C-alpha positions in Angstrom: -64.3 5.7 5.7 -62.1 3.9 8.3 -62.7 5.3 11.7 -60.9 2.7 13.8 -57.1 2.6 14.3 -57.2 -1.2 14.0 -58.6 -0.9 10.5 -56.1 1.9 9.5 -53.1 -0.1 10.6 -54.3 -3.1 8.6 -54.9 -1.0 5.6 -51.6 0.9 5.9 -49.4 -2.2 6.2 -51.3 -3.9 3.4 -51.0 -0.8 1.3 -47.2 -0.7 2.0 -46.9 -4.3 0.9 -49.0 -3.6 -2.2 -46.8 -0.6 -3.0 -43.6 -2.6 -2.7 -45.1 -5.3 -4.9 -46.2 -2.8 -7.5 -42.7 -1.3 -7.5 -41.1 -4.7 -7.9 -43.6 -5.7 -10.5 -43.0 -2.5 -12.4 -39.3 -3.0 -12.2 -39.5 -6.6 -13.4 -42.0 -5.6 -16.1 -39.6 -2.9 -17.2 -36.7 -5.3 -17.2 -38.6 -7.9 -19.2 -39.8 -5.3 -21.6 -36.3 -3.9 -22.1 -34.8 -7.4 -22.6 -37.5 -8.3 -25.1 -37.1 -5.0 -26.8 -33.4 -5.3 -27.0 -33.7 -8.8 -28.6 -36.1 -7.4 -31.1 -33.9 -4.4 -31.7 -30.9 -6.7 -32.5 -33.0 -8.8 -34.9 -34.4 -5.6 -36.4 -30.9 -4.1 -36.8 -29.8 -7.4 -38.5 -32.9 -7.1 -40.8 -31.9 -3.4 -41.6 -28.4 -4.6 -42.6 -29.8 -7.4 -44.8 -32.2 -4.9 -46.4 -29.3 -2.5 -47.2 -27.3 -5.4 -48.8 -30.2 -6.7 -50.8 -31.1 -3.2 -51.9 -27.6 -2.5 -53.0 -27.4 -5.8 -54.9 -30.7 -5.1 -56.7 -29.5 -1.7 -57.6 -26.3 -3.1 -59.0 -28.3 -5.7 -61.1 -30.6 -3.0 -62.4 -27.7 -0.6 -63.1 -25.7 -3.4 -64.9 -28.8 -4.3 -67.1 -29.4 -0.6 -67.9 -25.7 -0.1 -68.6 -25.6 -3.0 -71.2 -28.5 -1.4 -73.0 -27.0 2.1 -72.8 -23.7 0.9 -74.3 -25.3 -1.0 -77.2 -24.2 0.8 -80.4 -27.5 0.3 -82.1 -29.5 1.5 -79.2 -27.3 4.6 -78.8 -27.8 5.3 -82.5 -31.6 5.0 -82.2 -31.6 7.3 -79.2 -29.3 9.8 -81.0 -31.4 9.8 -84.2 -34.7 9.9 -82.3 -35.8 6.4 -83.7 -38.6 6.0 -81.1 -39.9 2.6 -82.4 -36.5 1.0 -82.1 -35.9 2.5 -78.7 -39.3 1.3 -77.5 -38.8 -2.2 -78.9 -35.4 -2.5 -77.2 -37.0 -1.4 -73.9 -39.9 -3.8 -74.1 -37.5 -6.7 -75.0 -35.3 -6.1 -72.0 -38.1 -5.3 -69.6 -39.6 -8.8 -70.2 -36.4 -10.7 -70.0 -34.9 -8.9 -66.9 -38.2 -8.8 -64.8 -38.1 -5.0 -64.9 -41.5 -3.3 -64.2 -40.6 0.1 -65.7 -38.1 0.9 -68.4 -37.9 4.2 -70.3 -35.4 6.6 -71.8 -35.2 10.2 -70.8 -33.4 12.3 -73.5 -31.3 15.3 -72.6 -33.9 17.4 -74.4 -36.6 16.2 -72.0 -38.3 13.6 -74.3 -39.6 10.5 -72.5 -39.7 7.2 -74.4 -41.3 4.1 -72.8 -43.3 6.0 -70.2 -46.1 8.5 -70.2 -44.5 11.9 -69.4 -47.2 12.7 -66.9 -46.1 9.7 -64.8 -43.1 11.7 -63.7 -45.4 14.2 -62.0 -44.1 17.3 -63.8 -40.6 16.8 -62.5 -38.9 16.1 -65.9 -36.9 19.4 -65.9 -35.8 19.0 -62.3 -34.9 15.3 -63.0 -32.8 16.2 -66.0 -30.9 18.9 -63.9 -30.3 16.3 -61.1 -29.1 13.6 -63.5 -26.8 16.1 -65.2 -25.1 16.6 -61.8 -24.9 12.8 -61.1 -25.5 10.9 -64.4 -25.6 7.5 -62.6 -28.4 7.9 -60.1 -30.5 5.5 -58.0 -33.2 5.5 -55.4 -36.9 5.3 -54.9 -38.9 6.7 -57.8 -42.6 7.4 -57.9 -44.4 6.7 -61.2 -48.1 6.2 -61.9 -49.0 6.3 -58.1 -46.6 3.5 -57.3 -43.0 3.3 -55.8 -40.1 1.7 -57.6 -36.5 0.9 -57.0 -35.0 3.0 -59.8 -31.6 3.4 -61.4 -30.5 5.6 -64.3 -27.5 5.1 -66.6 -26.3 7.7 -69.0 -26.3 7.2 -72.8 -23.2 8.6 -74.4 -22.7 9.1 -78.2 -20.1 10.3 -77.2 -21.7 13.2 -75.5 -24.5 12.8 -73.1 -27.7 12.4 -75.0 -30.0 10.8 -72.4 -30.4 8.2 -69.7 -31.8 4.7 -69.6 -34.0 4.3 -66.5 -34.9 0.8 -65.1 -37.2 0.4 -62.2 -38.7 -2.5 -60.2 -42.0 -1.9 -58.3 -41.9 -2.0 -54.5 -45.3 -3.6 -54.1 -46.9 -5.2 -51.1 -45.5 -8.6 -52.0 -42.0 -7.1 -52.5 -42.2 -5.5 -49.0 -43.5 -8.7 -47.5 -40.5 -10.5 -49.1 -38.1 -8.1 -47.4 -39.9 -8.6 -44.0 -39.7 -12.4 -44.4 -35.9 -12.1 -44.3 -36.0 -11.1 -40.6 -35.8 -13.8 -37.9 -39.0 -12.2 -36.4 -42.4 -11.6 -37.8 -42.0 -8.0 -39.0 -44.3 -5.8 -41.1 -42.7 -3.5 -43.7 -44.3 -0.4 -45.0 -42.9 2.1 -47.6 -43.9 5.7 -47.5 -43.1 8.4 -50.2 -43.3 12.2 -50.2 -43.3 14.4 -53.2 -42.6 17.5 -51.1 -44.6 19.9 -48.9 -44.5 17.3 -46.2 -47.3 15.3 -47.8 -46.7 11.5 -47.5 -48.3 8.6 -49.2 -48.1 4.8 -49.0 -47.6 3.8 -52.6 -48.0 0.0 -52.1 -51.6 0.6 -51.1 -52.1 3.3 -53.8 -53.8 5.4 -51.2 -54.2 9.1 -50.8 -52.2 11.3 -48.4 -51.7 9.9 -44.9 -51.7 11.5 -41.5 -47.9 11.7 -41.1 -48.1 12.9 -37.5 -50.1 9.8 -36.5 -48.3 7.2 -38.8 -44.8 8.4 -37.8 -45.6 9.1 -34.1 -42.8 8.0 -31.8 -40.2 7.6 -34.6 -37.0 9.5 -34.8 -36.8 12.4 -37.2 -38.0 10.9 -40.5 -35.6 13.2 -42.4 -32.5 11.9 -40.5 -30.0 9.7 -42.4 -29.9 7.0 -39.7 -32.6 5.5 -37.4 -32.7 3.1 -34.5 -35.4 0.8 -33.3 -37.6 2.2 -30.5 -40.9 1.5 -28.8 -43.9 3.6 -29.9 -47.7 3.6 -29.8 -49.7 3.1 -32.9 -53.4 2.4 -33.7 -52.5 -1.3 -33.7 -51.0 -1.1 -30.3 -47.4 -0.7 -28.9 -44.7 -1.5 -31.5 -41.0 -1.8 -31.7 -40.2 0.2 -34.8 -37.4 1.3 -37.0 -37.4 3.9 -39.8 -35.0 3.5 -42.7 -34.7 6.6 -44.9 -34.1 5.6 -48.6 -32.5 8.0 -51.0 -35.0 9.3 -53.6 -34.5 9.0 -57.3 -36.3 12.2 -58.2 -35.5 15.7 -56.8 -37.6 17.2 -54.0 -38.9 13.8 -53.0 -38.3 11.3 -50.1 -38.9 7.7 -49.1 -39.0 6.0 -45.8 -39.2 2.3 -45.0 -40.9 1.6 -41.6 -40.4 -1.8 -39.9 -42.8 -2.7 -37.1 -42.9 -5.6 -34.6 -45.7 -5.9 -32.0 -44.3 -5.5 -28.4 -47.0 -7.9 -27.2 -45.4 -10.7 -29.3 -42.0 -9.8 -27.9 -43.3 -10.2 -24.3 -45.3 -13.4 -25.0 -42.5 -15.8 -23.7 -42.5 -14.0 -20.3 -46.2 -14.2 -19.5 -46.0 -17.4 -17.5 -43.3 -16.0 -15.2 -45.4 -12.9 -14.6 -48.5 -15.0 -13.7 -46.5 -17.0 -11.2 -45.2 -13.9 -9.5 -48.7 -12.4 -9.3 -50.2 -15.6 -7.7 -47.3 -15.7 -5.1 -47.7 -12.1 -4.2 -51.5 -12.4 -3.7 -51.0 -15.3 -1.4 -48.4 -13.4 0.7 -50.7 -10.4 0.7 -53.5 -12.4 2.3 -51.2 -13.8 5.1 -50.0 -10.2 5.8 -53.5 -8.8 6.1 -54.5 -11.5 8.6 -51.4 -11.0 10.8 -51.7 -7.3 10.7 -55.3 -7.5 11.9 -54.3 -9.5 14.9 -51.5 -7.2 16.0 -53.5 -4.0 15.5 -56.3 -5.3 17.7 -54.0 -5.7 20.7 -52.4 -2.3 20.2 -55.6 -0.3 19.9 -57.5 -1.2 23.1 -55.7 1.3 25.4 -55.8 3.8 22.7 -59.6 3.5 22.5 -59.8 4.2 26.2 -57.7 7.4 25.6 -60.0 8.4 22.8 -63.1 8.0 25.0 -61.5 10.1 27.7 -60.5 12.8 25.3 -64.1 12.9 24.0 -65.4 13.5 27.5 -62.8 16.2 28.0 -63.9 17.8 24.8 -67.5 17.9 26.1 -66.3 19.7 29.2 -66.3 16.8 31.5 -63.2 16.0 33.6 -61.7 12.7 32.5 -59.0 10.2 33.6 -57.7 7.0 32.1 -56.7 3.9 34.0 -53.0 2.9 34.4 -52.2 0.9 31.3 -48.7 -0.2 32.2 -45.2 1.1 31.9 -44.8 0.9 28.2 -45.2 3.8 25.7 -49.0 3.6 25.8 -49.0 3.5 29.6 -46.8 6.6 29.7 -49.2 8.2 27.2 -52.1 7.7 29.6 -50.2 9.3 32.5 -49.3 12.3 30.3 -52.9 12.6 29.3 -54.0 12.8 32.9 -51.4 15.5 33.6 -52.5 17.4 30.5 -56.1 17.5 31.7 -55.1 19.3 34.9 -53.0 21.9 32.9 -55.8 22.4 30.4 -58.2 23.3 33.1 -55.8 25.8 34.6 -54.9 27.4 31.3 -58.4 27.6 29.9 -59.4 30.5 32.2 -56.2 32.3 31.3 -56.9 31.9 27.5 -60.4 33.1 27.8 -59.2 36.2 29.6 -56.4 36.8 27.1 -58.8 36.4 24.1 -61.1 39.1 25.4 -58.5 41.6 26.8 -55.9 43.9 25.3 -52.4 42.7 26.3 -50.9 46.2 26.7 -53.6 48.0 28.7 -55.5 45.1 30.2 -58.8 46.6 29.0 -61.4 44.4 27.2 -60.7 44.2 23.5 -62.7 44.4 20.3 -63.8 40.7 20.6 -65.3 41.3 24.1 -67.1 44.4 22.9 -68.6 42.6 19.9 -69.6 39.7 22.0 -71.4 42.0 24.4 -73.3 43.7 21.6 -74.4 40.4 20.1 -75.4 38.9 23.5 -77.2 41.8 25.1 -80.3 43.0 23.0 -81.7 46.3 24.0 -85.0 46.5 25.9 -88.1 48.0 24.2 -87.8 51.8 23.9 -84.0 51.7 24.3 -81.1 51.5 21.8 -77.6 50.3 22.1 -75.1 52.9 21.1 -71.3 52.6 20.5 -69.0 55.6 21.0 -65.5 55.4 19.7 -63.3 57.7 21.7 -60.2 58.7 19.8 -57.4 60.1 21.9 -56.0 63.1 20.0 -52.2 63.2 19.4 -51.8 59.8 21.0 -48.7 58.9 18.9 -47.0 62.1 20.1 -48.0 61.3 23.7 -46.7 57.8 23.4 -43.4 59.0 21.9 -43.0 61.4 24.8 -43.8 59.1 27.7 -43.1 55.6 26.2 -45.1 52.5 25.6 -45.5 51.4 29.2 -46.8 54.7 30.5 -49.1 55.1 27.5 -50.6 51.7 28.3 -51.2 53.0 31.8 -52.8 56.1 30.4 -55.2 54.1 28.4 -56.1 52.0 31.4 -56.8 55.1 33.5 -58.9 56.7 30.8 -60.8 53.5 30.3 -61.5 53.4 34.1 -62.8 57.0 34.0 -65.1 56.1 31.1 -66.4 53.0 32.8 -67.7 55.2 35.7 -70.1 57.1 33.4 -73.7 56.1 34.0 -75.3 53.5 31.7 -72.0 52.5 30.2 -71.9 48.7 29.8 -68.4 48.1 28.7 -65.2 50.1 27.7 -62.8 48.3 25.4 -59.6 49.2 23.5 -60.4 48.8 19.8 -57.4 50.5 18.1 -54.0 51.8 18.9 -55.3 55.3 19.9 -59.0 54.6 20.4 -61.3 53.2 23.1 -65.0 52.3 22.6 -67.8 52.4 25.0 -71.1 50.5 24.8 -74.1 52.2 26.5 -77.8 52.3 26.3 -79.9 55.4 25.6 -83.5 56.1 24.8 -82.8 58.3 21.7 -80.1 60.3 20.0 -80.4 63.3 22.3 -79.7 61.1 25.4 -76.9 59.3 23.5 -75.3 62.7 22.8 -75.6 63.8 26.4 -73.9 60.5 27.6 -71.2 61.0 24.9 -70.5 64.5 26.3 -70.2 62.9 29.8 -67.7 60.4 28.2 -65.7 63.2 26.7 -65.6 65.0 30.0 -64.5 61.9 31.8 -61.8 61.0 29.2 -60.4 64.6 29.3 -59.6 64.5 33.0 -55.8 64.9 33.6 -54.1 61.6 34.3 -51.3 61.3 36.8 -48.5 59.0 35.7 -45.9 58.8 38.4 -44.6 62.3 38.6 -46.1 63.5 35.3 -49.6 64.9 34.6 -50.9 64.2 31.1 -53.7 66.2 29.6 -55.9 64.2 27.3 -58.1 65.6 24.5 -60.6 63.3 22.7 -62.9 63.2 19.7 -65.9 61.0 19.7 -67.9 59.2 17.0 -71.2 57.7 17.8 -73.3 55.0 16.0 -76.5 53.2 16.9 -76.9 49.4 16.7 -79.5 48.5 14.1 -79.4 51.9 12.3 -81.5 51.3 9.2 -79.7 54.1 7.2 -76.3 52.5 7.8 -74.6 50.1 5.3 -75.6 46.5 6.0 -72.0 45.3 5.9 -70.8 47.5 8.8 -71.6 47.0 12.5 -72.0 49.8 15.1 -68.3 49.6 16.1 -67.1 50.2 12.5 -69.8 52.9 12.0 -68.6 54.7 15.2 -65.1 54.6 13.9 -66.3 56.2 10.6 -68.2 58.8 12.7 -64.9 59.6 14.5 -63.1 60.3 11.3 -66.1 62.4 10.1 -65.9 64.5 13.3 -62.2 65.0 12.9 -62.6 66.0 9.3 -65.0 68.8 10.4 -62.7 69.8 13.3 -65.4 68.9 15.7 -65.3 67.0 19.0 -68.4 64.8 18.6 -70.4 63.5 15.6 -73.0 60.8 14.9 -72.5 58.6 11.9 -73.6 60.4 8.7 -74.6 58.0 5.9 -74.9 60.9 3.4 -71.2 61.8 3.9 -70.2 58.2 4.0 -71.6 57.7 0.5 -70.9 54.4 -1.3 -67.2 53.6 -0.8 -67.6 50.0 -2.1 -68.6 51.4 -5.5 -65.7 53.9 -5.3 -63.2 51.1 -4.6 -64.3 49.3 -7.8 -64.3 52.4 -9.8 -60.6 52.2 -10.8 -60.8 48.7 -12.1 -63.9 49.7 -14.1 -61.9 52.7 -15.4 -58.9 50.5 -16.6 -61.3 48.1 -18.3 -63.2 51.1 -19.9 -59.9 52.4 -21.5 -60.2 49.6 -24.0 -63.8 50.4 -24.9 -65.7 53.5 -26.1 -67.0 54.2 -22.6 -64.1 56.5 -22.0 -63.3 59.0 -24.7 -61.9 62.4 -25.4 -64.0 65.4 -26.0 -62.4 68.5 -27.5 -63.3 72.1 -26.7 -62.0 74.6 -29.3 -60.0 77.6 -28.3 -60.7 80.9 -30.2 -58.1 83.5 -31.1 -59.8 86.8 -30.0 -57.5 88.8 -32.3 -58.3 87.0 -35.6 -61.6 85.2 -34.7 -60.0 81.9 -35.8 -59.9 78.6 -33.9 -56.3 78.3 -32.6 -56.4 75.0 -30.8 -58.4 72.5 -28.8 -58.3 71.1 -25.3 -58.7 67.3 -24.8 -61.1 66.7 -22.0 -61.9 63.2 -20.5 -65.4 61.9 -20.6 -66.7 58.6 -19.1 -70.1 57.2 -19.9 -70.4 54.2 -17.4 -72.7 51.5 -18.6 -74.4 51.2 -15.2 -73.7 54.5 -13.4 -74.2 56.8 -16.3 -72.0 59.9 -16.8 -69.2 60.1 -14.2 -67.7 63.6 -13.8 -63.9 63.8 -14.5 -63.4 65.4 -11.1 -64.5 62.2 -9.4 -62.5 59.5 -11.2 -59.5 61.6 -12.1 -59.0 62.6 -8.4 -59.4 59.0 -7.4 -56.9 57.9 -10.0 -54.4 60.4 -8.6 -54.9 59.0 -5.1 -54.6 55.3 -6.2 -51.7 55.7 -8.7 -53.9 54.9 -11.7 -53.3 58.3 -13.0 -50.2 57.0 -14.9 -52.1 54.5 -17.2 -54.9 57.0 -17.6 -52.6 59.8 -18.7 -50.8 57.3 -21.0 -54.1 56.6 -22.7 -55.1 60.2 -23.0 -51.8 61.2 -24.5 -51.9 58.3 -27.0 -55.5 59.1 -28.0 -54.8 62.8 -28.3 -51.8 62.2 -30.6 -53.9 59.8 -32.8 -56.8 62.3 -32.9 -54.5 65.2 -33.8 -53.2 63.1 -36.7 -56.9 62.7 -37.9 -57.3 66.4 -37.6 -54.3 67.0 -39.9 -55.6 64.5 -42.4 -58.9 66.5 -42.4 -57.0 69.7 -43.1 -57.0 71.2 -39.6 -53.5 71.6 -38.0 -54.3 72.6 -34.5 -52.3 72.3 -31.3 -54.0 70.0 -28.8 -53.8 70.7 -25.0 -53.5 67.7 -22.6 -53.9 68.0 -18.9 -50.9 66.6 -16.9 -51.5 65.8 -13.2 -49.3 67.8 -10.8 -48.4 64.5 -9.1 -46.7 63.4 -12.4 -44.7 66.5 -12.9 -42.1 65.3 -10.5 -41.9 61.9 -12.1 -39.0 62.5 -14.5 -39.2 59.0 -15.9 -42.8 59.4 -16.9 -42.4 62.9 -18.3 -39.4 61.6 -20.3 -41.7 58.9 -21.8 -44.3 61.6 -22.6 -41.7 63.7 -24.4 -40.4 60.7 -26.4 -44.0 59.8 -27.6 -44.7 63.4 -28.6 -41.4 63.6 -30.5 -41.8 60.2 -32.2 -45.2 61.3 -33.5 -44.1 64.8 -34.4 -47.2 65.9 -32.5 -48.1 69.5 -31.5 -49.1 68.9 -27.9 -49.4 71.5 -25.2 -49.1 70.1 -21.6 -51.4 71.9 -19.2 -50.4 71.9 -15.5 -51.7 73.7 -12.4 -49.4 76.0 -10.4 -49.7 73.6 -7.5 -47.6 71.1 -9.4 -44.5 72.7 -8.0 -45.6 72.9 -4.3 -44.4 69.5 -3.0 -41.0 69.6 -4.7 -40.4 72.9 -6.3 -36.8 72.4 -7.3 -37.4 69.1 -9.1 -40.7 70.1 -10.7 -39.2 73.3 -12.1 -36.2 71.4 -13.5 -38.5 68.9 -15.2 -40.6 71.8 -16.6 -37.5 73.3 -18.1 -36.7 70.0 -19.7 -40.1 69.9 -21.2 -39.8 73.4 -22.8 -36.3 72.6 -24.0 -37.7 69.6 -25.9 -40.0 72.0 -27.8 -43.2 71.1 -25.9 -45.2 74.1 -24.7 -46.4 74.4 -21.1 -49.7 76.0 -20.0 -50.7 77.0 -16.5 -54.3 75.7 -16.1 -57.1 76.9 -13.7 -55.1 79.9 -12.5 -56.7 81.5 -9.5 -58.7 78.4 -8.5 -56.2 77.2 -5.9 -53.5 78.8 -3.7 -51.9 81.1 -6.2 -48.2 81.8 -5.4 -46.5 84.6 -7.4 -43.1 83.3 -6.4 -43.8 80.0 -8.2 -45.6 81.7 -11.1 -42.6 83.7 -12.2 -40.4 80.6 -12.2 -42.7 78.3 -14.2 -41.4 78.4 -17.9 -45.0 78.4 -19.3 -46.0 80.1 -22.6 -49.7 80.4 -21.6 -51.8 81.2 -18.5 -55.4 80.0 -18.4 -57.7 82.0 -16.1 -60.1 79.8 -14.2 -63.7 80.0 -15.2 -64.8 81.0 -11.7 -63.7 84.5 -12.5 -64.8 84.6 -16.1 -68.4 83.4 -15.5 -69.4 86.6 -13.7 -67.1 88.9 -15.6 -69.8 91.0 -17.1 -71.7 91.3 -13.7 -69.0 91.6 -11.1 -66.6 94.6 -11.0 -64.4 92.7 -8.6 -64.0 89.8 -10.9 -63.3 92.1 -13.9 -60.6 93.9 -11.9 -59.0 90.5 -11.0 -59.1 89.2 -14.6 -57.6 92.5 -15.9 -54.8 92.4 -13.4 -54.1 88.7 -14.1 -53.9 89.4 -17.8 -51.5 92.3 -17.2 -49.4 90.1 -14.9 -49.2 87.2 -17.4 -48.2 89.6 -20.2 -45.5 91.1 -17.9 -44.1 87.5 -17.4 -44.2 86.9 -21.2 -47.2 84.6 -21.2 -50.3 84.6 -23.4 -53.7 84.5 -21.7 -56.6 82.1 -22.3 -59.9 82.8 -20.5 -61.9 79.7 -19.6 -65.7 79.6 -19.1 -66.7 82.2 -21.7 -70.5 81.9 -21.9 -71.6 85.2 -23.3 -70.7 87.6 -26.1 -70.3 90.4 -23.6 -67.7 88.5 -21.6 -65.8 87.6 -24.8 -65.9 91.3 -25.9 -64.6 92.4 -22.4 -61.8 89.9 -22.5 -60.7 91.1 -26.0 -60.7 94.7 -24.8 -58.6 93.6 -21.7 -55.9 92.1 -24.0 -56.6 88.4 -23.5 -55.4 86.5 -26.6 -57.7 83.4 -26.4 -61.1 82.4 -25.1 -62.6 79.0 -24.4 -66.2 78.2 -23.2 -69.7 77.3 -24.1 -70.3 80.5 -26.0 -67.7 79.4 -28.5 -68.4 75.6 -28.5 -69.1 72.9 -26.0 -66.6 69.9 -25.6 -67.4 67.6 -28.5 -66.3 64.2 -29.8 -63.7 64.2 -32.5 -66.1 63.5 -35.4 -68.4 66.3 -34.3 -65.4 68.6 -33.9 -64.1 67.9 -37.4 -67.6 68.8 -38.8 -67.6 72.0 -36.7 -64.1 73.0 -37.9 -65.2 72.4 -41.5 -68.1 74.7 -41.0 -65.8 77.4 -39.5 -63.4 77.0 -42.4 -66.2 77.8 -44.9 -67.1 81.0 -43.1 -65.3 84.3 -44.0 -62.0 84.7 -42.1 -62.9 88.1 -40.6 -62.9 88.3 -36.8 -66.4 89.7 -36.5 -67.9 87.3 -38.9 -66.2 84.4 -37.3 -67.3 85.4 -33.8 -70.9 85.7 -34.9 -70.8 82.2 -36.4 -69.0 80.8 -33.4 -71.4 82.3 -30.9 -74.3 80.5 -32.6 -72.7 77.0 -32.1 
């Protein structure tokens, strides 16, 4: 808004004065408020003391009057004999003479004379109990929706036969009379509660009030003492005091609230505040005018500097005239010196921004700038080749950083001499990139091979000769099959990794192999969210006992039905979960769901062990495995943990120790997918598993491949010799199941028996199996039709 220094100086100094004035005004206002509040507090405290004296005097008068009646022989006789008319007459006589609003007798048996029993609000028994503990009681009573100053005096004949109760109403007029005793204009309000924190204002005979609003800003209304304080009310800011008054009836309470408007307390000080305001405004005007004049003289040479800086920013050399020997003059001279230094450094900065500091080669920024500024001619395409120096880290560790930088510089020079190469740049620690032009992919490949040959020439570094091997990835600028968010440099880097993964020396970017990594990156967060929904669920595949024909267990298998991508195979998201560390929450969820589902199976009458797959990466995590064992034990679950034999490869000693802890805890281990990976007999004999599961790759062709049949038979015999039972996976035909039984396998699992199915479907399937005769042949026939 203000673009000139002259304006800013004026505004700043004016704002400082205004800030000081505001602080002083706030301090004075606070002091005035505190002084006025203190005066009102003193008056209010005096009023509270007077109220207590008057209250005590009135209580004494009521108690004395009630005591005269309670000690009268005739009255006691009438109460003792139950002469209600005589008692009523005496009460009416004294009530009129003594200016008492309510007078009644409460007998020890609970009879009320002189007052409707319902006026006590159902508290007669509690009141008798309270009066029995303190026969002479006083306080605020609540009868017929009104509050009264109440006293009770016992009637003795000679034993306690009742109480005489006198009460004077605390009406609006009575409260106003109390307020008039104060030296200031107070308002007095009485509030009463019958319990449950429900408050009323009896003088107005109103319904329940909003206690939080009415008592806002007061001390704890249940406290025995209160002090005056400032608070906000609907009527404005008040100086208030709350006086708790002892209740007459049990489980009740009364509170007298005195209010005095803060505005009235501050009224005598308004003239002083107005004078201060007028004086401050006049001084503010004088300060603004003086500041304007001083700022105008200071800003003229600064304006000249600003104009010169603007010309310098536009690329024009600029100088300022000598402005004297003061600070602003010295600033002008420093500006002129700075202009000379800027011009000399600008070239250096431009060079440093586009070159690698170690090797001196152009950097990534220079390469990208060239691609953006040099469009290809018609019929030609710009290609980028990323040349990765193999084993560069080993070379650098051997020859050091300085010589490795020289090596990159020499290799870059060799690459730059290849025809049609526009630029060679260092784009990563161990990679260079070359931009060149070619007519098509064939020519681009030929040029890339020339680049590989040039880069692989031995390099002489002082007295050492270093042999260089390279791998090249190539990408075309503007490739329509490439992801839109990646440029040719990034794509050539991907192509380099693709070439290395195939153990090749050169490769073009392959979009099919690249896939959709962005979707894969978001897959794990989608998976974690899906764990709280029905999108991820467990399907159970039954396991059949080949000896009895009965179902002997079920394996829990993960299924994910993504709302957008459809069915996602477990091999995809489970493998990614292992790589990203999300396998822990995923396994936690699977275990908890399997335990809960097994409990439902038991309730349905099917007590089956449930197998849960445990990632080999978690088998060395003793803390996680410990939590798994605790959860299984706490639920008394029959869970079998399935692991692959590769679980012991990374840390055999630790993994085997944890496996022994698992079996010691009573949890069975099963070796899953045996034969699918790198089977190691030395590990197999050490794993304390009770079961070995043959991978389905051997079982699927069991009835058609003699080699697979021999492998399966030898695996069964091997497992039996190690004391393990055998389960064959992937059984999809009756012939295969029959061969497995004849080979000695104990269990079978596969589509021929049953597909993986949701829990509700499994329970129905198990009920159907239970209704079938329990002979092996009959059961197999029924199972095979599922």
